[in-house]
VEXDREN-2710 file (C-alpha; in Angstrom, 1 decimal):
% VEXDREN-2710
k/r/px/py/pz
1/MET/16.4/7.9/3.0
2/LYS/16.9/11.0/4.5
3/ILE/13.6/12.7/5.9
4/VAL/12.5/16.1/7.5
5/VAL/9.8/16.3/9.4
6/GLY/8.2/19.5/10.3
7/VAL/6.2/20.0/12.9
8/THR/4.0/22.6/13.5
9/ALA/1.2/24.0/16.4
10/SER/-1.8/21.3/16.5
11/ILE/-3.1/19.2/19.1
12/ALA/-1.9/16.4/16.6
13/ILE/1.5/16.6/17.4
14/TYR/1.6/13.6/19.5
15/LYS/0.7/11.9/16.1
16/ALA/4.1/13.2/15.0
17/LEU/6.5/11.5/17.4
18/ASP/5.0/8.2/16.4
19/LEU/5.8/8.9/12.9
20/VAL/9.3/9.7/13.7
21/ASN/9.6/6.6/15.4
22/GLN/8.5/4.5/12.9
23/LEU/11.0/6.1/10.3
24/ARG/13.7/5.2/12.7
25/LYS/12.4/1.9/13.0
26/GLU/12.2/1.5/9.5
27/GLN/16.0/2.7/9.1
28/HIS/15.5/6.3/7.9
29/GLU/17.7/9.4/8.8
30/VAL/15.1/11.8/10.5
31/ARG/15.8/15.7/11.1
32/VAL/12.7/17.7/12.7
33/VAL/12.2/20.9/12.8
34/MET/9.5/22.6/14.7
35/THR/8.1/26.1/15.0
36/ALA/8.4/28.0/17.7
37/HIS/4.6/27.5/18.5
38/ALA/4.7/23.6/18.1
39/CYS/7.6/23.7/21.2
40/GLU/4.6/24.5/23.5
41/PHE/2.6/21.2/22.9
42/VAL/5.6/19.3/23.1
43/ARG/9.3/19.8/24.4
44/PRO/12.0/19.4/21.5
45/LEU/13.9/16.8/23.6
46/ALA/10.6/14.2/22.9
47/PHE/11.4/14.8/19.2
48/GLU/15.3/14.4/19.6
49/THR/14.8/11.4/21.8
50/MET/12.8/9.8/18.9
51/SER/15.2/11.0/15.8
52/HIS/18.3/10.7/18.0
53/GLN/19.2/14.0/16.2
54/PRO/19.2/17.5/17.4
55/VAL/15.8/19.9/17.1
56/ILE/16.0/22.7/14.9
57/SER/13.2/25.4/16.5
58/ALA/15.1/28.6/15.7
59/MET/16.1/30.5/13.0
60/PHE/18.8/32.1/14.9
61/SER/20.5/30.4/17.7
62/ALA/24.3/30.0/18.8
63/GLN/23.6/26.3/18.2
64/ILE/22.8/26.5/14.7
65/PRO/24.9/28.0/11.9
66/ALA/23.9/30.7/9.6
67/LEU/23.3/28.8/6.2
68/GLU/21.9/25.7/8.5
69/HIS/18.7/25.8/6.3
70/ILE/20.6/25.4/2.9
71/GLU/22.5/22.4/4.2
72/LEU/19.5/20.7/5.1
73/ALA/18.1/21.3/2.2
74/LYS/20.8/19.7/0.2
75/TRP/20.7/16.6/2.8
76/ALA/17.4/15.6/2.6
77/ASP/15.3/13.7/0.2
78/VAL/11.7/14.6/1.1
79/CYS/10.1/16.3/3.7
80/VAL/7.0/16.3/5.1
81/ILE/4.8/19.0/7.6
82/ALA/3.0/17.0/9.9
83/PRO/1.1/18.3/11.5
84/ALA/0.4/21.1/9.1
85/ASP/-1.2/24.1/10.7
86/ALA/-3.0/26.9/9.0
87/ASN/-0.3/29.1/9.4
88/ILE/2.3/27.2/7.8
89/ILE/-0.3/26.2/4.6
90/ALA/-0.8/30.2/4.4
91/LYS/2.9/31.1/5.0
92/VAL/4.2/28.7/1.9
93/ALA/1.3/29.3/-0.1
94/ASN/2.0/33.2/-0.2
95/GLY/6.2/32.5/-0.7
96/LEU/7.1/34.1/3.5
97/ALA/9.9/32.5/5.3
98/ASP/9.6/34.3/8.5
99/ASP/11.1/31.3/10.9
100/PHE/13.6/28.2/9.8
101/LEU/10.8/25.6/8.8
102/SER/9.3/28.3/6.3
103/THR/13.1/29.3/5.1
104/PHE/14.0/25.6/4.8
105/LEU/11.3/24.8/2.7
106/LEU/11.9/27.8/0.1
107/ALA/15.5/26.1/0.2
108/PHE/14.6/22.9/-0.5
109/ASP/13.6/21.7/-4.1
110/GLY/13.1/18.1/-3.4
111/PRO/9.1/16.4/-2.8
112/VAL/7.4/18.5/-0.2
113/LEU/4.3/16.8/1.5
114/PHE/1.6/18.9/3.9
115/ALA/-0.6/16.7/6.1
116/PRO/-3.1/19.2/7.7
117/ALA/-4.7/19.2/10.9
118/MET/-6.8/21.8/12.4
119/ASN/-10.5/22.1/13.4
120/THR/-13.2/21.3/10.9
121/VAL/-14.1/25.1/10.6
122/MET/-11.0/26.5/10.2
123/PHE/-10.1/23.8/7.8
124/HIS/-13.2/24.3/5.7
125/GLN/-12.5/28.4/5.8
126/ASP/-12.8/29.9/1.8
127/VAL/-9.2/31.1/2.6
128/VAL/-7.4/28.2/4.0
129/GLN/-8.7/25.8/1.2
130/LYS/-7.8/28.6/-1.1
131/ASN/-4.2/28.2/0.4
132/VAL/-4.4/24.5/0.0
133/GLN/-5.1/24.5/-3.7
134/ARG/-2.7/27.0/-4.4
135/LEU/-0.2/24.4/-2.6
136/ARG/-1.2/21.9/-4.8
137/GLU/-0.9/24.2/-8.2
138/LEU/2.9/24.8/-6.7
139/GLY/3.4/21.3/-6.8
140/TYR/3.4/20.6/-3.4
141/GLU/1.5/16.8/-2.3
142/ILE/-1.3/17.2/-0.1
143/ILE/-2.4/14.5/2.4
144/PRO/-6.0/14.0/2.7
145/SER/-7.1/14.7/6.7
146/ASP/-9.2/12.5/8.0
147/SER/-13.1/12.7/9.5
148/GLY/-13.8/12.0/12.8
149/ARG/-14.2/13.3/16.5
150/LEU/-11.6/15.9/17.3
151/ALA/-9.5/16.9/20.1
152/CYS/-12.0/20.0/20.8
153/GLY/-15.0/17.7/20.1
154/ASP/-16.5/18.9/17.2
155/VAL/-16.7/15.9/14.5
156/GLY/-15.7/16.4/11.1
157/GLU/-12.7/16.5/8.9
158/GLY/-9.3/18.2/9.9
159/LYS/-7.9/14.8/12.0
160/LEU/-4.0/14.0/11.0
161/ALA/-4.0/11.5/8.4
162/GLU/-3.4/8.1/10.2
163/LEU/0.3/6.7/10.6
164/GLU/-0.1/4.2/7.5
165/THR/-1.0/7.0/5.2
166/LEU/1.8/9.2/6.2
167/MET/4.1/6.3/5.6
168/PHE/2.5/5.6/2.4
169/TYR/2.6/9.0/0.9
170/ILE/6.2/9.6/2.1
171/LYS/7.2/6.4/0.6
172/LYS/5.4/7.5/-2.7
173/ALA/7.2/10.7/-3.1
174/VAL/10.2/8.8/-3.7
175/THR/9.1/6.1/-5.1
176/LYS/9.3/6.2/-9.1
177/GLN/5.6/6.5/-10.6
178/SER/6.5/3.9/-13.1
179/LEU/2.8/2.5/-13.1
180/ALA/1.2/5.8/-13.5
181/GLY/-1.9/5.4/-15.3
182/VAL/-2.0/1.8/-15.1
183/LYS/-4.8/-0.1/-14.0
184/LEU/-4.2/-3.4/-12.2
185/ILE/-6.3/-6.3/-10.7
186/ILE/-5.2/-7.8/-8.1
187/THR/-6.6/-10.9/-6.1
188/ALA/-5.9/-12.1/-2.6
189/GLY/-6.7/-14.1/0.1
190/PRO/-8.8/-17.5/0.1
191/THR/-12.2/-18.1/-1.1
192/ILE/-14.8/-20.4/0.8
193/ALA/-17.0/-23.2/-0.3
194/LYS/-19.9/-23.3/2.1
195/LEU/-21.8/-26.2/3.7
196/ASP/-24.2/-25.0/5.7
197/PRO/-25.2/-21.0/7.4
198/VAL/-22.1/-21.9/10.3
199/ARG/-19.3/-24.4/8.2
200/TYR/-17.7/-23.9/4.9
201/ILE/-14.5/-25.4/3.3
202/THR/-11.2/-22.8/3.1
203/ASN/-7.4/-23.1/2.6
204/TYR/-4.8/-21.7/4.7
205/SER/-4.1/-18.5/2.7
206/SER/-3.4/-15.3/4.5
207/GLY/-3.6/-12.8/1.7
208/LYS/-0.4/-11.6/2.7
209/MET/1.0/-11.8/-1.0
210/GLY/-1.5/-10.0/-2.5
211/PHE/-1.9/-7.7/0.0
212/SER/1.9/-6.6/-0.6
213/LEU/1.2/-6.7/-4.5
214/ALA/-1.7/-4.1/-4.2
215/TYR/0.2/-1.8/-1.9
216/GLY/3.6/-1.8/-4.0
217/ALA/1.5/-1.0/-7.3
218/ALA/-0.1/1.6/-5.3
219/LEU/3.7/3.1/-4.6
220/ARG/4.5/3.0/-8.4
221/GLY/1.5/5.1/-9.0
222/ALA/-1.0/2.5/-10.0
223/LYS/-4.6/2.1/-10.0
224/VAL/-5.4/-1.2/-8.3
225/VAL/-8.5/-2.6/-7.9
226/LEU/-8.1/-5.4/-4.7
227/ILE/-10.5/-8.2/-4.9
228/ALA/-9.8/-10.1/-1.4
229/GLY/-11.3/-13.1/-0.4
230/ARG/-12.3/-14.0/3.1
231/VAL/-9.4/-12.3/5.1
232/GLN/-9.2/-10.1/7.7
233/ARG/-6.5/-7.6/6.7
234/GLN/-6.5/-3.6/6.6
235/THR/-7.0/-2.4/2.5
236/PRO/-3.7/-0.9/1.6
237/VAL/-3.5/3.3/1.4
238/GLY/-4.3/4.2/-2.0
239/VAL/-6.0/1.0/-3.1
240/SER/-9.6/0.5/-4.0
241/ARG/-11.1/-3.0/-2.3
242/ILE/-13.5/-5.9/-3.3
243/ASP/-14.6/-8.5/-0.9
244/VAL/-15.7/-11.8/-2.1
245/GLU/-16.3/-15.0/-0.5
246/THR/-16.7/-17.9/-3.2
247/THR/-15.2/-18.8/-5.7
248/GLU/-17.5/-17.6/-8.4
249/GLU/-18.2/-14.3/-6.4
250/MET/-14.5/-13.7/-7.0
251/ARG/-14.7/-14.5/-10.9
252/ASN/-17.9/-12.5/-11.3
253/ALA/-15.7/-9.4/-9.7
254/ILE/-13.1/-9.9/-12.1
255/VAL/-15.1/-9.9/-15.2
256/GLN/-16.9/-6.9/-14.4
257/VAL/-13.4/-5.0/-14.1
258/LEU/-11.4/-7.0/-16.5
259/PRO/-12.3/-4.9/-19.8
260/GLU/-10.7/-1.7/-18.3
261/ALA/-7.6/-3.0/-16.6
262/ASP/-4.1/-3.2/-18.1
263/GLY/-3.4/-6.8/-16.0
264/LEU/-4.3/-9.2/-13.4
265/ILE/-1.9/-10.7/-10.8
266/MET/-3.9/-13.7/-9.5
267/ALA/-2.4/-14.3/-5.9
268/ALA/-5.4/-15.2/-4.5
269/ALA/-5.7/-19.1/-3.6
270/PRO/-9.5/-19.6/-4.8
271/ALA/-11.1/-23.0/-3.2
272/ASP/-10.9/-25.6/-6.0
273/TYR/-14.1/-27.5/-5.0
274/ALA/-17.5/-26.7/-3.4
275/PRO/-20.4/-29.0/-2.1
276/GLU/-22.8/-30.5/-4.5
277/HIS/-25.7/-29.5/-1.8
278/TYR/-25.5/-26.1/0.0
279/SER/-27.6/-26.8/3.1
280/GLU/-30.3/-24.3/4.0
281/GLU/-30.0/-25.6/8.0
282/LYS/-27.3/-26.3/10.0
283/ILE/-26.1/-30.1/9.5
284/LYS/-26.9/-32.0/12.6
285/LYS/-24.4/-35.0/13.9
286/THR/-26.3/-38.1/12.9
287/GLY/-23.3/-40.3/13.1
288/ASP/-19.7/-41.0/13.3
289/LYS/-19.4/-40.2/9.6
290/LEU/-20.0/-37.4/7.4
291/THR/-19.9/-37.9/3.4
292/LEU/-19.6/-34.7/1.5
293/ILE/-19.7/-35.0/-2.1
294/LEU/-17.7/-32.0/-3.7
295/ASP/-18.2/-30.3/-7.1
296/LYS/-15.4/-28.7/-9.1
297/ASN/-15.7/-24.8/-9.2
298/VAL/-14.8/-22.9/-12.1
299/ASP/-11.0/-22.1/-13.0
300/ILE/-10.7/-18.6/-12.8
301/LEU/-7.8/-18.0/-15.2
302/LYS/-9.0/-20.9/-17.7
303/SER/-12.1/-19.3/-18.4
304/LEU/-10.9/-15.6/-18.5
305/LYS/-8.9/-17.1/-21.7
306/PRO/-11.5/-16.2/-24.5
307/VAL/-11.9/-12.5/-22.9
308/VAL/-8.4/-11.2/-21.9
309/GLN/-7.1/-8.6/-24.4
310/PRO/-3.5/-8.5/-26.3
311/HIS/-2.5/-6.2/-24.2
312/GLN/-2.9/-7.5/-20.8
313/VAL/-0.6/-8.8/-18.8
314/LEU/-1.4/-12.3/-17.0
315/ILE/0.5/-13.6/-13.7
316/GLY/-0.8/-16.5/-11.9
317/PHE/0.7/-18.2/-8.9
318/ALA/1.2/-22.0/-8.2
319/ALA/1.3/-23.2/-4.6
320/GLU/2.8/-26.8/-5.0
321/SER/3.4/-29.5/-2.1
322/HIS/5.4/-31.6/-4.7
323/LYS/6.7/-31.5/-8.5
324/LEU/6.7/-27.6/-8.4
325/ILE/8.0/-26.8/-11.6
326/ALA/6.3/-29.6/-13.5
327/ASN/2.9/-28.4/-12.2
328/ALA/3.8/-25.1/-12.5
329/GLN/4.9/-25.3/-16.1
330/ARG/1.3/-27.2/-16.9
331/LYS/-0.4/-24.5/-15.6
332/LEU/1.4/-22.0/-17.2
333/SER/0.8/-23.2/-20.3
334/GLU/-3.0/-24.4/-19.8
335/LYS/-3.8/-21.0/-18.3
336/ASN/-2.0/-18.8/-20.8
337/LEU/-0.3/-16.6/-18.7
338/ASP/3.0/-14.5/-19.1
339/PHE/4.2/-15.8/-16.3
340/ILE/3.8/-17.8/-13.2
341/VAL/5.1/-17.4/-9.4
342/ALA/5.8/-20.7/-8.2
343/ASN/5.9/-21.5/-4.2
344/ASN/6.8/-25.1/-2.6
345/ILE/4.2/-25.2/0.2
346/ALA/5.8/-28.3/2.0
347/GLY/7.9/-28.3/5.1
348/GLU/8.9/-25.5/7.7
349/ASN/9.7/-22.7/5.0
350/SER/5.9/-22.9/3.5
351/ALA/4.8/-19.4/2.3
352/PHE/1.1/-19.5/3.9
353/GLN/0.6/-17.7/6.9
354/SER/4.3/-16.4/6.8
355/ASP/5.7/-13.1/6.1
356/TYR/8.0/-14.6/3.9
357/ASP/8.3/-16.9/0.5
358/THR/10.4/-18.9/-1.7
359/ALA/9.9/-18.5/-5.0
360/VAL/10.4/-19.6/-8.7
361/LEU/9.2/-17.5/-11.7
362/LEU/8.3/-19.0/-15.0
363/PHE/8.1/-17.5/-18.3
364/GLN/6.3/-18.2/-21.3
365/ASP/9.4/-17.7/-23.1
366/GLY/10.9/-20.6/-21.4
367/HIS/13.6/-18.8/-19.0
368/ARG/12.9/-18.8/-15.1
369/GLU/14.5/-17.3/-12.3
370/GLU/15.0/-18.7/-8.6
371/LEU/14.3/-16.3/-5.7
372/GLU/15.8/-17.1/-2.4
373/ARG/13.4/-16.6/0.9
374/GLN/12.7/-13.0/1.3
375/LEU/10.2/-10.7/2.6
376/LYS/6.8/-11.0/0.2
377/ILE/6.8/-7.1/0.1
378/ASN/10.0/-7.5/-1.4
379/LEU/9.1/-10.2/-3.6
380/ALA/6.0/-8.2/-5.0
381/ASP/8.5/-5.3/-6.0
382/LYS/10.5/-8.4/-7.8
383/ILE/7.2/-9.2/-9.7
384/LEU/5.8/-5.7/-10.7
385/ASP/9.0/-5.1/-12.0
386/GLU/8.8/-8.3/-14.6
387/LEU/5.1/-6.9/-14.8
388/GLU/6.7/-3.7/-16.3
389/ARG/9.4/-5.3/-18.1
390/LEU/6.7/-7.3/-20.3
391/ARG/4.7/-4.4/-20.8
392/ALA/7.5/-2.4/-22.0
393/LEU/8.5/-5.3/-24.2
394/ARG/4.8/-5.5/-25.3
395/ARG/4.8/-1.5/-26.5
396/ASP/7.9/-2.0/-28.6
397/THR/6.5/-4.9/-30.2
398/HIS/3.3/-3.1/-31.3
END
């Protein structure tokens, strides 16, 4: 991806250095354009070091060709203004072009994102809010500002969005919104079975696959409800999250939101069994052995069969240590899934706790697809592609 980062005069400019650095780490090409006042905060050399490209900070210079704003506009795929001060917001909202950045923006017809950053009183001035709204009406994307303690000491809205948020909006700007208007429920992580106030039984699931699916679906424009078990992971940008602990709590959460959903991806690893009795007090050590009697938990996907609607796509996962295909095929049939993602958890390439996964996709129509070991974020894209394909087939059929 070819990205122009526009930098204006805000104390949050130091975060723009992190943004350029992260974009470069992800192998994107970056050109930085700074306003004259921005150069009073940070020298262009800092951005040149991060981007490995010359910084443009003046409209007329012996080092800058006369039509550079046109050439740069033809080169770029997307532009993000971060931080965006009140001045650049006002200029673009009113069609002014009196420096390189504002002139470039008039010449560029690709996606442009503004990430406002300023004092909270300035941000909430009527004229600034009207200019922000005007940018939205003109088709520009506004990345929401954060709230908190500002550099000036005030507390309120106006902080530059965090790096993760900036990256999400940049990627979304160039991602086909193929799931816009689609509501998906995605589950992630392990559930627990409580023994007493200090102990519980669980499994090795990290939640990485479910969180990758939630992030990828949000990038495609889906409205995602992520139902997460016992995991300590940051909620992906653009995703609503419901935290649960037990298998029963996860099922109840799904049932609450399922009627309005277009699909469910069951990437979680719910606990299959729970203790027959929960001890209200800590179980004391009374001997060399402790015997537990476990009762079978509800099978969430099986229990949902009577309430699943014909238009809803249902995707499951099968983590197996032996007879991978046979066990996955049985689950596919028993749970009436559209397809199932089968993972072999035996050996050194186990998917648990790893950023990578190897999978076999098994479909209701009998065909299967074997996928090589890859990053879970890439596997998530493949799963979402198949979900879109099945939705399209269902639309064509009906």
